C-alpha positions in Angstrom: -3.0 22.1 -2.6 -5.4 21.5 -5.5 -5.0 18.0 -7.0 -3.8 18.3 -10.6 -6.5 17.4 -13.2 -3.8 15.6 -15.3 -2.8 13.4 -12.4 -6.4 12.7 -11.5 -7.1 11.7 -15.2 -4.2 9.3 -15.1 -5.3 7.9 -11.8 -8.8 7.0 -13.2 -7.5 5.6 -16.5 -4.8 3.6 -14.7 -7.2 2.2 -12.2 -9.7 1.1 -14.8 -6.9 -0.7 -16.7 -5.7 -2.3 -13.5 -9.2 -3.5 -12.7 -9.6 -5.0 -16.2 -6.3 -6.8 -15.7 -7.3 -8.4 -12.3 -10.9 -9.3 -13.3 -10.0 -12.7 -15.0 -8.2 -13.7 -11.7 -10.9 -12.4 -9.4 -13.1 -15.5 -9.1 -10.0 -17.7 -8.3 -8.8 -15.3 -5.7 -12.2 -15.1 -4.1 -12.7 -18.9 -4.1 -9.2 -19.5 -2.7 -9.8 -17.1 0.2 -13.2 -18.6 1.0 -12.1 -22.2 0.8 -9.2 -21.6 3.2 -10.6 -19.2 5.8 -14.1 -18.2 4.8 -15.4 -14.6 4.6 -14.9 -11.7 4.4 -13.0 -11.5 1.1 -11.9 -7.9 1.7 -10.6 -6.0 4.6 -10.9 -2.2 5.2 -7.8 -0.8 6.9 -7.4 2.6 8.5 -4.8 4.7 6.6 -4.0 8.4 6.4 -4.3 10.3 3.1 -4.6 14.1 2.7 -4.7 14.4 6.5 -7.8 12.2 6.8 -8.4 8.6 7.9 -9.6 6.6 5.0 -10.6 2.9 4.7 -8.2 1.2 2.3 -9.4 -2.0 0.6 -7.4 -5.2 0.4 -8.0 -8.8 -0.3 -7.9 -10.4 3.1 -4.5 -12.1 3.6 -4.7 -12.8 7.3 -6.9 -14.8 9.7 -9.9 -13.0 11.1 -9.1 -10.9 14.1 -5.5 -10.5 13.0 -5.3 -6.8 14.0 -6.2 -7.6 17.6 -3.3 -10.0 17.8 -0.7 -7.4 16.8 0.1 -6.3 20.4 0.8 -9.9 21.3 3.4 -10.1 18.5 5.0 -6.7 18.9 8.1 -8.1 20.7 8.8 -10.1 17.5 8.8 -7.0 15.3 11.8 -7.0 12.9 11.5 -3.3 12.3 13.4 -1.7 15.2 14.1 1.6 13.5 10.6 3.1 13.8 6.9 2.5 14.4 6.4 0.1 11.5 5.6 -3.5 12.1 7.0 -6.4 10.1 7.5 -10.1 10.6 9.0 -12.4 8.0 6.9 -15.4 9.2 3.9 -13.6 10.5 1.7 -16.4 12.0 -1.5 -14.4 11.2 -1.0 -14.8 7.4 -3.1 -17.5 5.7 -1.4 -19.7 3.0 -3.5 -18.0 0.3 -2.7 -14.6 1.9 1.1 -15.3 1.8 0.8 -16.1 -1.9 -1.3 -13.0 -2.6 1.2 -10.8 -0.7 4.2 -12.3 -2.5 2.7 -11.3 -5.8 1.3 -8.0 -4.4 -2.1 -9.1 -5.6 -3.7 -8.4 -2.2 -3.4 -4.6 -2.9 -5.3 -4.5 -6.2 -8.6 -3.6 -4.5 -7.0 -0.3 -3.6 -7.7 0.7 -7.2 -11.3 1.4 -5.9 -9.8 3.9 -3.5 -8.0 5.6 -6.4 -11.3 5.8 -8.4 -13.0 7.3 -5.3 -10.3 9.9 -5.1 -9.0 8.7 -1.7 -5.6 7.5 -3.0 -3.4 8.2 -6.0 -1.7 5.7 -8.3 1.6 7.4 -7.3 2.3 9.0 -4.0 3.7 8.5 -0.5 3.1 5.2 1.2 -0.2 5.2 3.2 0.5 4.6 6.8 -1.6 3.8 9.8 -2.7 6.7 12.1 -0.6 5.5 15.0 2.4 5.3 12.8 1.9 8.8 11.4 1.6 10.1 15.0 5.2 9.1 15.5 6.6 11.0 12.4 9.4 13.4 13.3 8.2 17.1 13.0 10.1 17.6 9.8 8.1 14.9 8.1 4.6 15.7 9.4 3.7 17.3 6.0 3.7 13.9 4.3 0.4 13.0 5.9 -1.3 15.9 4.0 -0.4 14.6 0.6 -2.6 12.1 -1.2 -1.1 8.7 -0.5 -0.4 6.3 -3.4 -0.5 2.7 -4.4 3.1 2.9 -5.3 5.7 5.7 -5.0 9.3 6.6 -4.8 9.9 4.8 -1.5 8.2 1.6 -2.8 10.3 1.4 -5.9 13.5 2.3 -4.0 13.7 -0.7 -1.7 10.2 -0.9 -0.1 10.3 -2.7 3.3 14.1 -3.0 3.2 14.4 0.8 3.7 14.9 2.3 7.1 11.9 4.2 8.4 13.7 7.5 8.2 14.9 6.8 4.6 11.3 6.0 3.6 10.2 9.3 5.0 13.0 11.2 3.2 12.1 9.6 -0.1 8.3 10.4 0.3 9.1 13.9 1.3 11.4 14.3 -1.7 8.7 13.1 -4.0 6.1 15.5 -2.6 8.4 18.5 -3.0 9.5 17.5 -6.5 6.5 15.7 -8.0 5.7 16.1 -11.7 4.0 14.2 -14.4 7.4 12.9 -15.7 8.4 11.8 -12.2 5.2 9.9 -11.9 5.7 8.2 -15.3 9.2 7.0 -14.3 7.9 5.6 -11.0 5.0 4.0 -12.7 7.1 2.1 -15.2 9.7 1.2 -12.6 6.8 -0.3 -10.6 5.6 -2.3 -13.6 9.1 -3.6 -14.2 9.5 -4.7 -10.5 6.1 -6.2 -10.4 6.8 -8.5 -13.4 10.5 -9.2 -12.7 10.5 -9.3 -8.9 7.0 -8.9 -7.4 8.4 -9.1 -3.8 10.4 -5.9 -4.4 7.6 -3.4 -4.7 
C-alpha cells in the first residue's frame, strides 16, 4: 500500500513541532540521565514497522544491560494474556527513567523515526519481533502497516487493554484509517498527555 502524501506531510510537520516543543527540556533530560546512570543517553530498540525491523529511538530509562535481564524477570510478568511484558515496579528502571516514562517523555526521540519515514505519528503500536511472531493469524496483517507513536489502542486504554483487544483496535484502525480518524486520535492523545500522561 502506498503511504498517503497527506499523511506523510502531517507526519513531518507534527514531528518538527514536537521536536521544537522538547528542545528546551532536552539539556535537563540529558544531564539527569548522565548524572544518575551515565551514558548512553538514547537506546535503539528493535521494533516492527511495515514488515521490517527498525531501530526505534528512546531516551534511556533503564539501567545498562536491561534487555538481557528480561528473561530473569519473566516470571514476574503482570501481562498473562499474551506475549507482552509489563512490571509495575520494574527494578531495571532508573529514578530518572521512571519519571520520564510517567510523563511519556522517553518516547519523544521517536519523532526522528517519523521524520525518517520509519514510523507514523498515528498508527498501530510498534511491537518487538518476538511479540509479533506470536500474533494470531487473523492479526498478522498489522505488522505490515507503518507503526505509530500513538494510535487507537494507545488512546483507548493503552497497557490496561488485553493483548487481543489491542490487536482488535489496531486492526480496526488499519482497515478504517482516514485523515479525520487520525485527527481525532491526535487530539485525544494531546488531551490525555496533558490531563493524564500515564494514560497514553
